[in-house]
PyMOL Python script that loads the backbone (N, CA, C, O; Angstrom):
from pymol import cmd

cmd.read_pdbstr("""\
ATOM      1  N   MET A   1      17.936 121.724 -11.328  1.00  0.00           N
ATOM      2  CA  MET A   1      18.544 122.583 -12.367  1.00  0.00           C
ATOM      3  C   MET A   1      17.289 123.308 -13.232  1.00  0.00           C
ATOM      4  O   MET A   1      17.481 124.298 -13.938  1.00  0.00           O
ATOM      5  N   ARG A   2      16.079 122.711 -13.078  1.00  0.00           N
ATOM      6  CA  ARG A   2      14.875 123.458 -13.706  1.00  0.00           C
ATOM      7  C   ARG A   2      14.655 124.846 -13.007  1.00  0.00           C
ATOM      8  O   ARG A   2      14.214 125.816 -13.623  1.00  0.00           O
ATOM      9  N   ALA A   3      14.984 124.873 -11.705  1.00  0.00           N
ATOM     10  CA  ALA A   3      14.560 126.112 -11.042  1.00  0.00           C
ATOM     11  C   ALA A   3      15.541 127.164 -11.430  1.00  0.00           C
ATOM     12  O   ALA A   3      15.154 128.333 -11.439  1.00  0.00           O
ATOM     13  N   ALA A   4      16.901 126.843 -11.786  1.00  0.00           N
ATOM     14  CA  ALA A   4      17.926 127.698 -12.142  1.00  0.00           C
ATOM     15  C   ALA A   4      17.441 128.098 -13.612  1.00  0.00           C
ATOM     16  O   ALA A   4      17.506 129.299 -13.873  1.00  0.00           O
ATOM     17  N   ALA A   5      17.056 127.407 -14.408  1.00  0.00           N
ATOM     18  CA  ALA A   5      16.724 127.647 -15.854  1.00  0.00           C
ATOM     19  C   ALA A   5      15.551 128.663 -15.857  1.00  0.00           C
ATOM     20  O   ALA A   5      15.482 129.581 -16.675  1.00  0.00           O
ATOM     21  N   GLU A   6      14.553 128.415 -14.796  1.00  0.00           N
ATOM     22  CA  GLU A   6      13.358 129.281 -14.759  1.00  0.00           C
ATOM     23  C   GLU A   6      13.853 130.645 -14.180  1.00  0.00           C
ATOM     24  O   GLU A   6      13.270 131.680 -14.504  1.00  0.00           O
ATOM     25  N   ALA A   7      14.999 130.663 -13.266  1.00  0.00           N
ATOM     26  CA  ALA A   7      15.483 131.989 -12.860  1.00  0.00           C
ATOM     27  C   ALA A   7      16.016 132.850 -13.838  1.00  0.00           C
ATOM     28  O   ALA A   7      15.689 134.030 -13.961  1.00  0.00           O
ATOM     29  N   PHE A   8      17.004 132.135 -14.674  1.00  0.00           N
ATOM     30  CA  PHE A   8      17.531 132.736 -15.787  1.00  0.00           C
ATOM     31  C   PHE A   8      16.681 133.133 -17.063  1.00  0.00           C
ATOM     32  O   PHE A   8      17.068 134.014 -17.831  1.00  0.00           O
ATOM     33  N   GLU A   9      15.691 132.547 -17.215  1.00  0.00           N
ATOM     34  CA  GLU A   9      14.561 132.851 -18.168  1.00  0.00           C
ATOM     35  C   GLU A   9      13.798 133.991 -17.672  1.00  0.00           C
ATOM     36  O   GLU A   9      13.530 134.918 -18.436  1.00  0.00           O
ATOM     37  N   HIS A  10      13.359 133.994 -16.229  1.00  0.00           N
ATOM     38  CA  HIS A  10      12.756 135.212 -15.808  1.00  0.00           C
ATOM     39  C   HIS A  10      13.535 136.426 -15.999  1.00  0.00           C
ATOM     40  O   HIS A  10      13.101 137.444 -16.537  1.00  0.00           O
ATOM     41  N   GLY A  11      14.711 136.269 -15.530  1.00  0.00           N
ATOM     42  CA  GLY A  11      15.793 137.532 -15.675  1.00  0.00           C
ATOM     43  C   GLY A  11      15.802 137.963 -16.825  1.00  0.00           C
ATOM     44  O   GLY A  11      15.706 139.175 -17.012  1.00  0.00           O
ATOM     45  N   GLU A  12      15.931 136.998 -17.967  1.00  0.00           N
ATOM     46  CA  GLU A  12      16.288 137.628 -19.160  1.00  0.00           C
ATOM     47  C   GLU A  12      14.831 138.278 -19.831  1.00  0.00           C
ATOM     48  O   GLU A  12      14.886 139.247 -20.588  1.00  0.00           O
ATOM     49  N   ARG A  13      13.639 137.680 -19.492  1.00  0.00           N
ATOM     50  CA  ARG A  13      12.465 138.131 -19.806  1.00  0.00           C
ATOM     51  C   ARG A  13      12.375 139.551 -19.220  1.00  0.00           C
ATOM     52  O   ARG A  13      11.832 140.397 -19.930  1.00  0.00           O
ATOM     53  N   LEU A  14      12.821 139.901 -18.064  1.00  0.00           N
ATOM     54  CA  LEU A  14      12.488 141.204 -17.393  1.00  0.00           C
ATOM     55  C   LEU A  14      13.643 141.986 -18.136  1.00  0.00           C
ATOM     56  O   LEU A  14      13.292 143.089 -18.556  1.00  0.00           O
ATOM     57  N   LEU A  15      14.654 141.707 -18.322  1.00  0.00           N
ATOM     58  CA  LEU A  15      15.693 142.601 -19.113  1.00  0.00           C
ATOM     59  C   LEU A  15      15.344 142.823 -20.475  1.00  0.00           C
ATOM     60  O   LEU A  15      15.732 143.858 -21.016  1.00  0.00           O
ATOM     61  N   THR A  16      14.615 141.932 -21.146  1.00  0.00           N
ATOM     62  CA  THR A  16      14.266 142.060 -22.503  1.00  0.00           C
ATOM     63  C   THR A  16      13.082 143.218 -22.452  1.00  0.00           C
ATOM     64  O   THR A  16      13.069 144.099 -23.312  1.00  0.00           O
ATOM     65  N   GLU A  17      12.114 143.171 -21.426  1.00  0.00           N
ATOM     66  CA  GLU A  17      11.240 144.241 -21.363  1.00  0.00           C
ATOM     67  C   GLU A  17      11.668 145.501 -21.152  1.00  0.00           C
ATOM     68  O   GLU A  17      11.146 146.440 -21.753  1.00  0.00           O
ATOM     69  N   ALA A  18      12.600 145.664 -20.333  1.00  0.00           N
ATOM     70  CA  ALA A  18      13.203 146.843 -19.948  1.00  0.00           C
ATOM     71  C   ALA A  18      14.096 147.532 -20.941  1.00  0.00           C
ATOM     72  O   ALA A  18      14.118 148.752 -21.109  1.00  0.00           O
ATOM     73  N   LEU A  19      14.932 146.532 -21.674  1.00  0.00           N
ATOM     74  CA  LEU A  19      15.400 147.129 -22.723  1.00  0.00           C
ATOM     75  C   LEU A  19      14.632 147.674 -23.934  1.00  0.00           C
ATOM     76  O   LEU A  19      14.973 148.642 -24.614  1.00  0.00           O
ATOM     77  N   THR A  20      13.711 147.027 -24.074  1.00  0.00           N
ATOM     78  CA  THR A  20      12.537 147.509 -25.268  1.00  0.00           C
ATOM     79  C   THR A  20      11.891 148.748 -24.817  1.00  0.00           C
ATOM     80  O   THR A  20      11.478 149.570 -25.635  1.00  0.00           O
ATOM     81  N   ALA A  21      11.776 148.934 -23.413  1.00  0.00           N
ATOM     82  CA  ALA A  21      11.141 149.964 -23.008  1.00  0.00           C
ATOM     83  C   ALA A  21      11.979 151.097 -23.032  1.00  0.00           C
ATOM     84  O   ALA A  21      11.491 152.225 -22.956  1.00  0.00           O
ATOM     85  N   HIS A  22      13.418 150.874 -23.150  1.00  0.00           N
ATOM     86  CA  HIS A  22      14.355 152.067 -23.217  1.00  0.00           C
ATOM     87  C   HIS A  22      14.949 152.185 -24.558  1.00  0.00           C
ATOM     88  O   HIS A  22      16.036 152.730 -24.749  1.00  0.00           O
ATOM     89  N   GLY A  23      14.109 151.590 -25.630  1.00  0.00           N
ATOM     90  CA  GLY A  23      14.586 152.039 -26.794  1.00  0.00           C
ATOM     91  C   GLY A  23      15.358 150.825 -27.591  1.00  0.00           C
ATOM     92  O   GLY A  23      15.736 151.052 -28.740  1.00  0.00           O
ATOM     93  N   ALA A  24      15.578 149.633 -27.039  1.00  0.00           N
ATOM     94  CA  ALA A  24      16.221 148.706 -27.937  1.00  0.00           C
ATOM     95  C   ALA A  24      15.166 148.026 -29.017  1.00  0.00           C
ATOM     96  O   ALA A  24      13.990 147.827 -28.712  1.00  0.00           O
ATOM     97  N   GLU A  25      15.627 147.747 -30.102  1.00  0.00           N
ATOM     98  CA  GLU A  25      14.809 147.155 -31.117  1.00  0.00           C
ATOM     99  C   GLU A  25      14.139 145.971 -30.330  1.00  0.00           C
ATOM    100  O   GLU A  25      14.781 145.446 -29.420  1.00  0.00           O
ATOM    101  N   PRO A  26      12.908 145.539 -30.632  1.00  0.00           N
ATOM    102  CA  PRO A  26      12.243 144.334 -29.923  1.00  0.00           C
ATOM    103  C   PRO A  26      12.819 143.064 -30.558  1.00  0.00           C
ATOM    104  O   PRO A  26      12.700 142.012 -29.930  1.00  0.00           O
ATOM    105  N   GLU A  27      13.389 143.069 -31.661  1.00  0.00           N
ATOM    106  CA  GLU A  27      14.056 142.024 -32.255  1.00  0.00           C
ATOM    107  C   GLU A  27      15.388 141.321 -31.585  1.00  0.00           C
ATOM    108  O   GLU A  27      15.693 140.144 -31.395  1.00  0.00           O
ATOM    109  N   ARG A  28      16.058 142.599 -31.309  1.00  0.00           N
ATOM    110  CA  ARG A  28      17.326 142.518 -30.881  1.00  0.00           C
ATOM    111  C   ARG A  28      17.507 142.289 -29.059  1.00  0.00           C
ATOM    112  O   ARG A  28      18.484 141.850 -28.452  1.00  0.00           O
ATOM    113  N   ALA A  29      16.203 142.758 -28.528  1.00  0.00           N
ATOM    114  CA  ALA A  29      16.348 142.919 -27.022  1.00  0.00           C
ATOM    115  C   ALA A  29      16.561 141.495 -26.519  1.00  0.00           C
ATOM    116  O   ALA A  29      17.471 141.286 -25.717  1.00  0.00           O
ATOM    117  N   PRO A  30      15.796 140.531 -26.930  1.00  0.00           N
ATOM    118  CA  PRO A  30      16.182 139.044 -26.215  1.00  0.00           C
ATOM    119  C   PRO A  30      17.717 138.697 -26.266  1.00  0.00           C
ATOM    120  O   PRO A  30      18.308 138.249 -25.283  1.00  0.00           O
ATOM    121  N   ALA A  31      18.222 138.895 -27.279  1.00  0.00           N
ATOM    122  CA  ALA A  31      19.632 138.372 -27.472  1.00  0.00           C
ATOM    123  C   ALA A  31      20.511 139.190 -26.665  1.00  0.00           C
ATOM    124  O   ALA A  31      21.461 138.663 -26.087  1.00  0.00           O
ATOM    125  N   LEU A  32      20.236 140.671 -26.554  1.00  0.00           N
ATOM    126  CA  LEU A  32      21.018 141.606 -25.683  1.00  0.00           C
ATOM    127  C   LEU A  32      20.779 141.093 -24.196  1.00  0.00           C
ATOM    128  O   LEU A  32      21.654 141.098 -23.331  1.00  0.00           O
ATOM    129  N   ALA A  33      19.715 140.734 -24.050  1.00  0.00           N
ATOM    130  CA  ALA A  33      19.230 140.305 -22.467  1.00  0.00           C
ATOM    131  C   ALA A  33      20.246 139.166 -22.238  1.00  0.00           C
ATOM    132  O   ALA A  33      21.051 139.236 -21.309  1.00  0.00           O
ATOM    133  N   ALA A  34      20.211 138.148 -23.059  1.00  0.00           N
ATOM    134  CA  ALA A  34      20.998 136.842 -22.928  1.00  0.00           C
ATOM    135  C   ALA A  34      22.335 137.174 -22.679  1.00  0.00           C
ATOM    136  O   ALA A  34      22.869 136.567 -21.752  1.00  0.00           O
ATOM    137  N   LEU A  35      23.066 138.082 -23.356  1.00  0.00           N
ATOM    138  CA  LEU A  35      24.241 138.455 -23.527  1.00  0.00           C
ATOM    139  C   LEU A  35      24.659 139.119 -22.044  1.00  0.00           C
ATOM    140  O   LEU A  35      25.717 138.861 -21.470  1.00  0.00           O
ATOM    141  N   VAL A  36      23.633 140.016 -21.539  1.00  0.00           N
ATOM    142  CA  VAL A  36      23.960 140.734 -20.331  1.00  0.00           C
ATOM    143  C   VAL A  36      24.068 139.515 -19.062  1.00  0.00           C
ATOM    144  O   VAL A  36      24.958 139.510 -18.211  1.00  0.00           O
ATOM    145  N   VAL A  37      23.111 138.649 -19.144  1.00  0.00           N
ATOM    146  CA  VAL A  37      23.001 137.512 -18.238  1.00  0.00           C
ATOM    147  C   VAL A  37      24.231 136.633 -18.223  1.00  0.00           C
ATOM    148  O   VAL A  37      24.802 136.234 -17.208  1.00  0.00           O
ATOM    149  N   ALA A  38      24.536 136.407 -19.357  1.00  0.00           N
ATOM    150  CA  ALA A  38      25.876 135.349 -19.579  1.00  0.00           C
ATOM    151  C   ALA A  38      27.116 136.101 -19.191  1.00  0.00           C
ATOM    152  O   ALA A  38      27.983 135.591 -18.481  1.00  0.00           O
ATOM    153  N   SER A  39      27.189 137.366 -19.684  1.00  0.00           N
ATOM    154  CA  SER A  39      28.435 138.146 -19.391  1.00  0.00           C
ATOM    155  C   SER A  39      28.567 138.383 -17.752  1.00  0.00           C
ATOM    156  O   SER A  39      29.685 138.256 -17.252  1.00  0.00           O
ATOM    157  N   VAL A  40      27.654 138.661 -17.074  1.00  0.00           N
ATOM    158  CA  VAL A  40      27.719 138.832 -15.680  1.00  0.00           C
ATOM    159  C   VAL A  40      27.855 137.547 -15.061  1.00  0.00           C
ATOM    160  O   VAL A  40      28.635 137.529 -14.109  1.00  0.00           O
ATOM    161  N   GLU A  41      27.230 136.345 -15.392  1.00  0.00           N
ATOM    162  CA  GLU A  41      27.598 135.058 -14.560  1.00  0.00           C
ATOM    163  C   GLU A  41      29.058 134.767 -15.014  1.00  0.00           C
ATOM    164  O   GLU A  41      29.837 134.271 -14.201  1.00  0.00           O
ATOM    165  N   GLY A  42      29.421 135.031 -16.169  1.00  0.00           N
ATOM    166  CA  GLY A  42      30.735 134.736 -16.454  1.00  0.00           C
ATOM    167  C   GLY A  42      31.782 135.445 -15.702  1.00  0.00           C
ATOM    168  O   GLY A  42      32.825 134.951 -15.272  1.00  0.00           O
ATOM    169  N   ALA A  43      31.393 136.624 -15.597  1.00  0.00           N
ATOM    170  CA  ALA A  43      32.191 137.825 -14.722  1.00  0.00           C
ATOM    171  C   ALA A  43      32.426 137.176 -13.340  1.00  0.00           C
ATOM    172  O   ALA A  43      33.521 137.093 -12.783  1.00  0.00           O
ATOM    173  N   VAL A  44      31.170 136.699 -12.836  1.00  0.00           N
ATOM    174  CA  VAL A  44      31.195 136.386 -11.307  1.00  0.00           C
ATOM    175  C   VAL A  44      32.296 135.147 -11.441  1.00  0.00           C
ATOM    176  O   VAL A  44      33.292 135.168 -10.718  1.00  0.00           O
ATOM    177  N   ALA A  45      32.117 134.241 -12.238  1.00  0.00           N
ATOM    178  CA  ALA A  45      33.036 132.968 -12.080  1.00  0.00           C
ATOM    179  C   ALA A  45      34.629 133.551 -12.231  1.00  0.00           C
ATOM    180  O   ALA A  45      35.555 133.039 -11.602  1.00  0.00           O
ATOM    181  N   LEU A  46      34.796 134.628 -13.102  1.00  0.00           N
ATOM    182  CA  LEU A  46      36.152 135.040 -13.155  1.00  0.00           C
ATOM    183  C   LEU A  46      36.609 135.570 -11.803  1.00  0.00           C
ATOM    184  O   LEU A  46      37.678 135.277 -11.266  1.00  0.00           O
ATOM    185  N   CYS A  47      35.757 136.313 -11.356  1.00  0.00           N
ATOM    186  CA  CYS A  47      36.074 137.216 -10.047  1.00  0.00           C
ATOM    187  C   CYS A  47      36.311 136.113  -9.010  1.00  0.00           C
ATOM    188  O   CYS A  47      37.288 136.298  -8.284  1.00  0.00           O
ATOM    189  N   ARG A  48      35.584 134.982  -8.805  1.00  0.00           N
ATOM    190  CA  ARG A  48      36.042 134.010  -7.931  1.00  0.00           C
ATOM    191  C   ARG A  48      37.255 133.336  -8.189  1.00  0.00           C
ATOM    192  O   ARG A  48      38.041 133.102  -7.271  1.00  0.00           O
ATOM    193  N   ALA A  49      37.488 132.989  -9.407  1.00  0.00           N
ATOM    194  CA  ALA A  49      38.839 132.309  -9.777  1.00  0.00           C
ATOM    195  C   ALA A  49      39.934 133.275  -9.566  1.00  0.00           C
ATOM    196  O   ALA A  49      40.940 132.869  -8.984  1.00  0.00           O
ATOM    197  N   GLU A  50      39.868 134.532  -9.974  1.00  0.00           N
ATOM    198  CA  GLU A  50      40.865 135.463  -9.687  1.00  0.00           C
ATOM    199  C   GLU A  50      41.054 136.208  -8.380  1.00  0.00           C
ATOM    200  O   GLU A  50      41.890 137.060  -8.080  1.00  0.00           O
ATOM    201  N   ARG A  51      39.977 135.625  -7.619  1.00  0.00           N
ATOM    202  CA  ARG A  51      39.877 136.536  -6.344  1.00  0.00           C
ATOM    203  C   ARG A  51      40.103 138.208  -6.499  1.00  0.00           C
ATOM    204  O   ARG A  51      40.879 138.886  -5.824  1.00  0.00           O
ATOM    205  N   SER A  52      39.251 138.658  -7.524  1.00  0.00           N
ATOM    206  CA  SER A  52      39.328 140.103  -7.898  1.00  0.00           C
ATOM    207  C   SER A  52      37.981 140.520  -8.271  1.00  0.00           C
ATOM    208  O   SER A  52      37.233 139.648  -8.713  1.00  0.00           O
ATOM    209  N   ILE A  53      37.561 141.696  -8.166  1.00  0.00           N
ATOM    210  CA  ILE A  53      36.469 142.193  -8.726  1.00  0.00           C
ATOM    211  C   ILE A  53      36.658 142.828 -10.197  1.00  0.00           C
ATOM    212  O   ILE A  53      35.687 143.251 -10.824  1.00  0.00           O
ATOM    213  N   GLN A  54      37.792 142.862 -10.636  1.00  0.00           N
ATOM    214  CA  GLN A  54      38.284 143.404 -11.814  1.00  0.00           C
ATOM    215  C   GLN A  54      37.434 142.970 -12.974  1.00  0.00           C
ATOM    216  O   GLN A  54      36.929 143.821 -13.706  1.00  0.00           O
ATOM    217  N   PRO A  55      37.235 141.580 -13.192  1.00  0.00           N
ATOM    218  CA  PRO A  55      36.559 140.996 -14.309  1.00  0.00           C
ATOM    219  C   PRO A  55      35.102 141.767 -14.316  1.00  0.00           C
ATOM    220  O   PRO A  55      34.735 142.295 -15.366  1.00  0.00           O
ATOM    221  N   LEU A  56      34.358 141.822 -13.259  1.00  0.00           N
ATOM    222  CA  LEU A  56      33.191 142.304 -13.295  1.00  0.00           C
ATOM    223  C   LEU A  56      32.960 143.831 -13.504  1.00  0.00           C
ATOM    224  O   LEU A  56      31.957 144.262 -14.073  1.00  0.00           O
ATOM    225  N   ASP A  57      34.003 144.664 -12.981  1.00  0.00           N
ATOM    226  CA  ASP A  57      34.202 146.092 -13.514  1.00  0.00           C
ATOM    227  C   ASP A  57      34.437 146.153 -14.910  1.00  0.00           C
ATOM    228  O   ASP A  57      34.056 147.161 -15.505  1.00  0.00           O
ATOM    229  N   GLN A  58      35.055 145.153 -15.593  1.00  0.00           N
ATOM    230  CA  GLN A  58      35.337 145.322 -17.000  1.00  0.00           C
ATOM    231  C   GLN A  58      34.192 144.949 -17.686  1.00  0.00           C
ATOM    232  O   GLN A  58      34.021 145.600 -18.717  1.00  0.00           O
ATOM    233  N   ILE A  59      33.255 144.013 -17.416  1.00  0.00           N
ATOM    234  CA  ILE A  59      32.269 143.527 -17.992  1.00  0.00           C
ATOM    235  C   ILE A  59      31.123 144.664 -17.956  1.00  0.00           C
ATOM    236  O   ILE A  59      30.416 144.976 -18.914  1.00  0.00           O
ATOM    237  N   ALA A  60      31.081 145.207 -16.694  1.00  0.00           N
ATOM    238  CA  ALA A  60      30.135 146.156 -16.555  1.00  0.00           C
ATOM    239  C   ALA A  60      30.297 147.586 -17.246  1.00  0.00           C
ATOM    240  O   ALA A  60      29.322 148.211 -17.663  1.00  0.00           O
ATOM    241  N   GLN A  61      31.483 148.007 -17.325  1.00  0.00           N
ATOM    242  CA  GLN A  61      31.701 148.910 -18.542  1.00  0.00           C
ATOM    243  C   GLN A  61      31.600 148.807 -19.786  1.00  0.00           C
ATOM    244  O   GLN A  61      31.435 149.815 -20.473  1.00  0.00           O
ATOM    245  N   GLN A  62      31.680 147.537 -20.342  1.00  0.00           N
ATOM    246  CA  GLN A  62      31.587 147.141 -21.570  1.00  0.00           C
ATOM    247  C   GLN A  62      29.954 147.102 -21.969  1.00  0.00           C
ATOM    248  O   GLN A  62      29.442 147.568 -22.986  1.00  0.00           O
ATOM    249  N   LEU A  63      29.364 146.476 -20.974  1.00  0.00           N
ATOM    250  CA  LEU A  63      27.790 146.378 -20.986  1.00  0.00           C
ATOM    251  C   LEU A  63      27.212 147.878 -21.070  1.00  0.00           C
ATOM    252  O   LEU A  63      26.436 148.337 -21.907  1.00  0.00           O
ATOM    253  N   GLU A  64      27.735 148.431 -20.104  1.00  0.00           N
ATOM    254  CA  GLU A  64      27.125 149.740 -19.975  1.00  0.00           C
ATOM    255  C   GLU A  64      27.228 150.699 -21.351  1.00  0.00           C
ATOM    256  O   GLU A  64      26.309 151.468 -21.635  1.00  0.00           O
ATOM    257  N   ALA A  65      28.262 150.597 -22.060  1.00  0.00           N
ATOM    258  CA  ALA A  65      28.468 151.239 -23.505  1.00  0.00           C
ATOM    259  C   ALA A  65      27.763 150.551 -24.430  1.00  0.00           C
ATOM    260  O   ALA A  65      27.281 151.254 -25.318  1.00  0.00           O
ATOM    261  N   LEU A  66      27.562 149.410 -24.492  1.00  0.00           N
ATOM    262  CA  LEU A  66      26.763 148.487 -25.346  1.00  0.00           C
ATOM    263  C   LEU A  66      25.267 148.662 -25.293  1.00  0.00           C
ATOM    264  O   LEU A  66      24.625 148.606 -26.342  1.00  0.00           O
ATOM    265  N   ILE A  67      24.694 148.862 -24.176  1.00  0.00           N
ATOM    266  CA  ILE A  67      23.602 149.084 -23.855  1.00  0.00           C
ATOM    267  C   ILE A  67      23.051 150.673 -24.189  1.00  0.00           C
ATOM    268  O   ILE A  67      21.957 151.006 -24.646  1.00  0.00           O
ATOM    269  N   GLY A  68      24.072 151.424 -23.841  1.00  0.00           N
ATOM    270  CA  GLY A  68      24.070 152.909 -24.105  1.00  0.00           C
ATOM    271  C   GLY A  68      23.809 153.176 -25.666  1.00  0.00           C
ATOM    272  O   GLY A  68      23.111 154.118 -26.041  1.00  0.00           O
ATOM    273  N   GLU A  69      24.334 152.404 -26.419  1.00  0.00           N
ATOM    274  CA  GLU A  69      24.422 152.527 -27.957  1.00  0.00           C
ATOM    275  C   GLU A  69      23.053 151.947 -28.458  1.00  0.00           C
ATOM    276  O   GLU A  69      22.423 152.356 -29.433  1.00  0.00           O
ATOM    277  N   THR A  70      22.730 150.996 -27.678  1.00  0.00           N
ATOM    278  CA  THR A  70      21.411 150.283 -28.146  1.00  0.00           C
ATOM    279  C   THR A  70      20.129 150.913 -27.869  1.00  0.00           C
ATOM    280  O   THR A  70      19.184 150.952 -28.656  1.00  0.00           O
ATOM    281  N   CYS A  71      20.165 151.468 -26.545  1.00  0.00           N
ATOM    282  CA  CYS A  71      18.941 152.199 -26.045  1.00  0.00           C
ATOM    283  C   CYS A  71      19.029 153.628 -26.141  1.00  0.00           C
ATOM    284  O   CYS A  71      19.255 154.272 -25.117  1.00  0.00           O
ATOM    285  N   ARG A  72      18.880 154.195 -27.228  1.00  0.00           N
ATOM    286  CA  ARG A  72      19.017 155.590 -27.324  1.00  0.00           C
ATOM    287  C   ARG A  72      17.940 156.311 -26.569  1.00  0.00           C
ATOM    288  O   ARG A  72      18.142 157.187 -25.728  1.00  0.00           O
ATOM    289  N   SER A  73      16.725 155.835 -26.973  1.00  0.00           N
ATOM    290  CA  SER A  73      15.647 156.737 -26.122  1.00  0.00           C
ATOM    291  C   SER A  73      14.328 155.774 -26.002  1.00  0.00           C
ATOM    292  O   SER A  73      14.052 154.912 -26.836  1.00  0.00           O
ATOM    293  N   PRO A  74      13.593 156.044 -24.883  1.00  0.00           N
ATOM    294  CA  PRO A  74      12.409 155.197 -24.576  1.00  0.00           C
ATOM    295  C   PRO A  74      11.382 155.038 -25.750  1.00  0.00           C
ATOM    296  O   PRO A  74      11.186 155.925 -26.581  1.00  0.00           O
ATOM    297  N   ARG A  75      10.842 154.012 -25.742  1.00  0.00           N
ATOM    298  CA  ARG A  75       9.941 153.852 -26.945  1.00  0.00           C
ATOM    299  C   ARG A  75       8.716 154.400 -26.344  1.00  0.00           C
ATOM    300  O   ARG A  75       8.484 154.384 -25.135  1.00  0.00           O
ATOM    301  N   GLN A  76       7.865 154.937 -27.341  1.00  0.00           N
ATOM    302  CA  GLN A  76       6.461 155.467 -27.013  1.00  0.00           C
ATOM    303  C   GLN A  76       5.567 154.459 -27.251  1.00  0.00           C
ATOM    304  O   GLN A  76       5.650 153.653 -28.177  1.00  0.00           O
ATOM    305  N   PRO A  77       4.572 154.510 -26.278  1.00  0.00           N
ATOM    306  CA  PRO A  77       3.434 153.201 -26.515  1.00  0.00           C
ATOM    307  C   PRO A  77       2.643 153.637 -27.583  1.00  0.00           C
ATOM    308  O   PRO A  77       1.729 152.928 -28.003  1.00  0.00           O
TER     309      PRO A  77
END
""", "prot")
cmd.dss("prot")
cmd.show_as("cartoon", "prot")
cmd.util.cbc("prot")
cmd.orient("prot")
């Protein structure tokens, strides 16, 4: 279980860095990264249960819109 937790933490950290680099507020980026990971993982479970890719497509569309609204422009160093 620890390995899975570390993998999720690593993924969220990478997403947080990418979101911040693309304009997300540093205070908001970690929560948004966690939302992305949880949403995708949940969508995968739904896809398996429903034997359909539709849940993943729906989640991807919503996450794309949310991230697009959050990350307006790259942050300058």
